[in-house]
N, C-alpha and C positions, 0 to 999 in steps of 0.2 A: 833953659826947660826944666822943671823937676817930674823928671822922665817916672821918677817912682809913683810920686804922687798920682800921672795920669795915667801909670797902669792900675793906679790902686782907683781910681774911677774909673776905670775901661769895666776891671771886674765885679763893680758894683753893680754895675750894668748889668755885666755879658751873666753873671749867677741869677738874676728874675728871668732870664729866659729861655735856659737849662733844667734839668732835672739836678737836686741837689748830689746827685752820685754823682754824676757823670763831671758835675763842674768842680768835686775833690778829688777825681781821679784825672783832671787831664788840662787842669791850672794849674794844682798844686801846684810850688816850685815851681812857678814863672813867671817873670820879670821885662820890663824895657833895659834890654842891653847898654843902646845908646840910639840915639838920632844921627842921622849924616844925613843935609840935601835934601829934608821931606822925606826919606828911607826910614820907615822905624825897625830895628831890630827884638824879637823879642827872643828871649833864651830861655831854652826848654830844658830837662833833665837830662834826656837822652833819646835818640830818631824812630823810638816808638810813636814817643808822644808828639814831634814834630811831624812824623807823616800823618799819623790821626789831624791832628790842628791843622794841617794842611789839607786834607779828604774833608773831613767834615764839620770847621768849623774858621773855616780860610773865609768868609763871605760876613762873617756876625763878627768876625774878630775886628776885621778889613773897617766895616762900618761902623764898627763900635769907635775905633780908634778916629776915626776922619770926624766923627762928628763932635769928640774931641777934641781935636786937633789939626785946625783947620789947611795945616801948612802939610799936611801928610801927603803924599804920591803913591806909596806904595809899602807891604809889610812883611818884612823877612823872617827865617829862623834861622838860629843858631842852637847849636848844641852847645853850655854852658853847665859848669856843675856849681850849682846853686843853692847855701846852708837851708837847711830847711827849719823852720821855730815850731817848736813845740806846741800844741795846741794847750790853751789855758783850758783847765778841767773845768767841767760844769757839771755844777750838781745835782742829783741825780731826780730832786724834783721837778725842778727847771727841765730839765728832757724829758721826761715824762707830764710837765706842762703846756711843755712846745706841743706837743703829737697828740696829746690832748685837744689843743685848739684847732687840730686841721682835718679838714675830713676825710675821710679815704675818698680818690674818685671813683666813678659809678662803677666805669671797665673793668680797675681791679678787681672788686667785686666779685664778676665773674672770670677772674683767672685763678687754675689750681695753681697756688703755688710748689705743688713736689713737681708737674712738668709743665708750670708756664702755658698751659692749653685752657685754652677759654670754650668750654662744654658744648657755648652758642652756635661752635663751628662744626657742622654735622653735615649731613649729605641729605638729610631730609630740605635741609629749607637752601640748598646748591642748583640753583638753572644752571640747567646743560643746556646751549645750543650751541651754531653751528663754530661762534667764537674762542669755545672753550673745550670740545667734542673728544679733542685726541688726549689733552691734558687729563680730561678726567676718565675716559679711560683709559691709560696709564696709571693711575692711581689706583683703578679697580682691580689694577692686574700683582702692582706693590702690597696693596693688602692682601690679594690670594698668596699670597707668595713673597713673603718682607726679606730681604736683604740678596735676593734669587734672581730678580728682573727688574731691566731696568735702576742697574747700580754702579752711578751715584743719579738721581733725577731734580733735573734741571729746571724751574720752569722760570718763563721771563715775560714780561709785558710791566705796559705801564699803570700808573698809578693808580686804585679803585676801580679794578677789571676781576678781582676774588680771587687773586695769587694766594694771598694768608686766610682764606676760607679753605680755599683748598686745602691747602698743605697742613693746617690743622685738622679740618675732617679726616684728612688719613691719620693722621696724629690719634686723634679719639677713637677712630673707627679702629686699628690696629691696637690702642688700650683695649677697648672691649670685647675684641675678638679673641684675643691674648691675653692675660691677664699676668701673666707670667713675667709677659718685655716688658724692656725697660723704655719710657718713650721721655724724651726732650723736647721742649719746642727753644728757642733763643734767637736775637738778630745777632749778628754779625759783631755790632759793636757790642755788648754782652758777653761775647768770645775774647773776643780782644780787650775789654776789661779784666777780665778775669786772666787772663794770661801775661797783663801787665803789673796786675798784682799776685800774683805767683812769681815773678822774675822778683818784685822789687821786694818779696819778704823770705825769699828765697826757697819756695815750696813750688818748683814746675815739676814733680813728680806729683806732687799732688794734684795741680790741674789735669797731668795728662790720665791718673790712676781717674778724678773725677768726669770725664769726659769718655773714657774709652769701656768704661761700663754701662754704654745707654747700646738698648740693641735696635735701637729708633734714633736720628738724631735730626733733628730740624732745625737750618738755618735759615734767615731771613736775609734780605739787603744786603745779597755780599757783595751787590755791584763795589762797595764802597774799600774794598781786599785791594784795588789797586793802588801800586807804589808802595803797599805795607808788605816788606819784603823780609822780614819777620814773621809776622801772624802765619803769610803765605806758606813759608816752611814749616810753620807747625798745623796746618789747618789740613798742609801736604800727608804730614805724617799719620794725623788723626783719622784723615780718608783713608791712607794704603789699609791702617791698623781695621778699621769697619769692615774693606770691600775680600780683607782676609779671613777675617772671622762671621762673613757673608750675611753683617747687621749691613739695616739700609740708612744711606746719609742722604736728604732732601733740599736740596737749592732754590731757593727764586731771589730773582735779581731783578732788575727795574730793564736791562739791556743782557742782550745776548754776549757771551762770555769771552766771543772772538773782540768785542765792542767793549770791553773794561780794562783801562788804561791799565797797560806796565803790570798785564797778569803774569803769571809766569806761563812758558809753554810750556812745560809738564800737570801744570792745573789744570789749561786748556783741554789736553792731550785728558786727563781722568772726565771731566765732565763730558768730553765728548764720546771717553768706554762708556757710558751708559745710554742716558734719552735726556736730550733736550728738548721741548715744545714751550713754545710759546702761549700765549692767551691774548686775541689781539679785542679792540672796542666788541658792544655787541651790535646784531644787524638790528633793523627793526623789529624783529621779528621776537627777538630774544629780547629785546626792553617790553616788546608788548606782553611777553609770558614773562619775565620777574615782573613786570605791575601785577598782573593778576592772582600770580600767588602773594606778593606782599600786601595788597588788596586781602583776599582770602583769611591770610593768619590776622588782618587787625579787622577783623569780621564788618567792615564796613561796605556801603553801598556806592557804588561810584558809576555813572552814564558810562557803556563800551565807548562810546563817540568821546571820552573824556578821557580815558585811559589813549587809544588811540593818537590823540592828542598830542598828551604828555610822551608817549613812544616815539615820537614824530618829529618834535619842538625840540627836547634832550636827548643829541645824541653824542654825549659824550659820556662819560666812564659810569659804571654801577652808582659809585656812590653817591652823584650829583642825580641821575635819577631816582637813586631814594629822598634823598632831599628835596627835589620837587614836589615829592610823592607826601615825604612830612607836613611841607605848607598845605596842600590840599586838605591831607587829613586834621589839620590841626583849625580850620576853618568851617571846617565839615563838623568837627565836635561842637563849635565854638556858638552855631549857629542852631548846630541841632535842627540838618533839613539838607538835603541832597544838593549840591553845589552847579548850577549850571555852564554849561561851555563856556560862555563870556565870563560867568565870574571866573572860572579857574582861568581866562586868556588874560583876565587885568589882575589876579593875583599873580600873577607868575613871569610876567612881564619886564617888573624889575628883577625877577632873580635868573634871568636866561643869560646865559655865560653869554656873550657878545662874542662876532667873529675876533681871532686875534687881529691883532693892529700890530703891521712890521713894514719896514720899508723894505723896499725892493734889494736894494744896496745892499741890503743887512742877510736877504734870501742868498744872494750870488755870494757873501761874506762867508756864510755859514758852510754851504753845498761847496765851496772852493775849500776851504778848511777841510772838509771829510775828506774829500777824493785828494788832499793835498795837490794842490795847484796854484798857480799865483791870481789873485781874483781878474787881472786886467785881462786873462786870457780867453775868460768866459764871457768878454765883450769884442776878443778882437774876429776878424774872418778865416777860419783854420778850421780845414778839414781832418784836423787829430783826433783820432775816434775815444781818446778818453777824455779830452775837454768839448769834444760836439754833445756825449753821454750828460757830463757836468750839467751843461749848458737846457741840454732836453729837462732834466730832473729840473731845473731852474723854472722853467717854463710851466713844466707839471705842476709842482707846486702850487708858482704863485697863484694859475687859475683854479687849480681843485680844493687849495687851503683856505685862501685869502680873498678867493672870486676876484681879482685883478684881470680885467678887460684885455683881449686879444690884443688889438694897439695896440693899448701900453704899455705891455708886454713886449712885442719888438721894438716900439719906439725905444724904451729903456736899456734893452742888449742890446743894443748895435744895429738902431734904426733896419731891424729884420719888418719885413710883410709881416700880417695877421697870420695870413695862411700858410706859411713856415712856423710862427706858433702853432698853426691847429695843427698840421703835420707832427708835429715835437709833442704835442699832449697824448695822441693817440698813439704815436708809437707808444710812449712810455705803460699808456694805460694798459697794449697791448702784449708788452715786452714781461706787465706786472704775470696776469693769468698765467705766461712758461716758465720765468725766472723768480726760483725762492730767493736767491741773493739778493738780485732786484727788491726782490717785496723789503726782505731784512736791512739793506741801507735806506732804503727808504723811511723804515720805520726808529733806526736808528739817527737821522738826520731832525724828526720830527721833533724827538726827544728835546735836541739841541735850540728848537727855538722855543722850547719852557724853561 
């Protein structure tokens, strides 16, 4: 097998799916070192690149290699010293021509290059409801006294729930209220990329000076930091510098820090010393309020019955809610007349997200892995507390999230009577009212279904 050509073909495919900067940073000086019984060993220049590829691009790499080499069983990474080839100089005219032919993405037109903040993200367009009111209240407290309250501030929750809007709104408001304070927003990926580049160019001190000059540092998508020891170490020292100088630092993540894989205990401790708060999916009242504000902003007239239907039908995240509204608005303007409820239902029927389809055994597998139990134990007759709890969680999720009937759940989980299943579901439902730990556990398990 020609491994050099295989990797060249794979890189060509990978390059089309990620940004030019990320491709250059993370895939430069990589190669296929060897193939052994279907295992492809990819050589990388250092541990930082290895960890980032594993955490951020492993699925993409595995799929790309599998598509190009049908005998692939797995992909592994080896740290090797790879000779880098000097890039051929490109004439200045060609560089200008290549940039001239590219349109700037629309979203980039709104980003302030000095601080990476999007000025559209402000509190005047942020909807507050029971699902995010604690995060909102904490944000206002931080704005009143940056660096002294809730430092660090750690927000977590699923995608499309408004985390980025909220943390950027804090940045924009502090920038307006305190003109002399230096604010900077970035993703963890950008932080890691800058750090790696500073090491490779022997400019580590410049990196430290750059980030520690800010009065407010906002880092998005911190969940990717798991397993990256050197990045964690640098972030730890950056955080300490901010804290000692009463400078504010804000993080966002799709999961609670306790559930970020291989996150160092000292970072967990630092996160817990400030404030950790979640944003959950919006309830019906909040979804309806969001729709009303959006309709008002768009200056269109929609029947309240239509807004009520959309709020009831689209029970996912805010992004999905806005997507459905955009479809309606587009049709409204196309026809230049008010839409009926029947027309809206017909319009949205193909855009409604179907209920997640997952096998019962897969739910058992995910829950078992989460609680570190053998899958077979969930089906067995036992009164061990930890197994009983896991089985009840499985039953609850099958019923609530996937609408599986009580008799079928009982039948599949060791021949239990349907009344036992009903009792288990009610037990979890009642426990959730008074047990925040259980609520967090279910949130993390649900993320694993995605």
